[in-house]
Phi, psi and omega in degrees: 000316181294316180295323178295322178295318177298318179299315181295315182297314183292316181292324177297317181295311182291327179295319179288331176290312181291332179272358179292137183297322180296316179298315183293327181284333190243001182295321179293330176291323177297316177297318179298318178296322177298314183293323183284313187260348181303316180301335179291342179288349179300336180289330187257336183286155179279125180279001175259005179291155178294337179277357177272006178246129181293345181276001181299144187296333178296321177290318184289318187274317188261315187292319183291337178235037184299321181292324178296314178300318181296316181297319183298308185283315180293316179300317179295319180295312181297318181295313182291322178297318180297317179290326180292320185278311188246343183053044180237116179293323179298317179293322179296317179293326177298316180287329177292337181296341176296326177292327177295319177297315180296322177296321177296320177297319180295316179294318178297320180298313180299319180293315181294320178296319178297317178295319180296314181295318180291331181280330186253348184259172179220153181255136181231140176254119179289135177258112189268359181290152183294331180290335184266004181284146179275188184297331181274003179085005180270145181292147177285158180246131179258123182290131176244105183278155176080012181259139172274166182297318182296316180292321182297309181292323178296335179271003178082017180261179184257139177245126179239127178172183179285137181225152174236131184290108177291326180296316180292320177300313182297314182294317179296315181295318180293320178298314180293321179295316178298318180297320181290314186287327181274346183295338183286344182291325178297307175301327177298318177292322180296332180274009176093016179295144181240079182286148177276177182298320179301318180293320178295321179294318177297319176298319178298318178297322178295320179295317178296322178293320176299318178296321179294317179297321177295320179294316179294324176298316177299316181296316180296319182289322185278320185266335182230061182294131178221092181261133005261015183303314181290325179296319178294319178297316178295321179296318179292325177296316178292324178294323178297317177296318181296320182288332183262291186289332180258358181231278186301310185292342179285350181290342180103153182294133177201187181293338182247008182214123180285346182084171181278163176301134179092347180292125182088350179259316183260154181282336180233000000 
């Protein structure tokens, strides 16, 4: 009983925060400010921190499979909320199709970034012999043509070229997606909705996941600054959100548009 009361109080508070109009209007600006100014924090953060190592379990377990974690929790929340409100499988699948669109954007982004990197970059093999060192004592680099980035790095060589941070793109897109999909829970409560404990627990997991993605975004920007790679990744993440949730999905539900979160579920 006590734990259930804590769950209700916490989920009610966070639902009203995420559903607040001010938060929804300015959350993308907050993310943009993080991406722009976050790398400057590298001067003040401790480089001996456990988060300054790429081998930390948060990076290994969550960041590498960030899209999977987001799909599992957001998809479960959207599906259960749709069934709880309308008990319509068709409507639930309609709202789940937004995740399919986001997954398609993520796959297209990865493919385009790979093509861009292979087209603009070059592979170099370091020559470590003393005869090949330049005047500054650094080893010379031998150009290896016809190599892709994956083969080059896998062979232990160096890849030089234009890059876009996939991690920053993924985290920004997942944060915006979580904020949009969970924002409907607040209006649902305001309209007198009576969610059960499973729905509240799923919403809580979504809120915790959003907090984790924001924390990992901060860590990557502060401990591993890569300008302008991270800036490009963040910009593409925000543009993807703008094109879908602020553009395409606003057209209304149809055979070619899943609609915005909450459409067909809430009365207002």
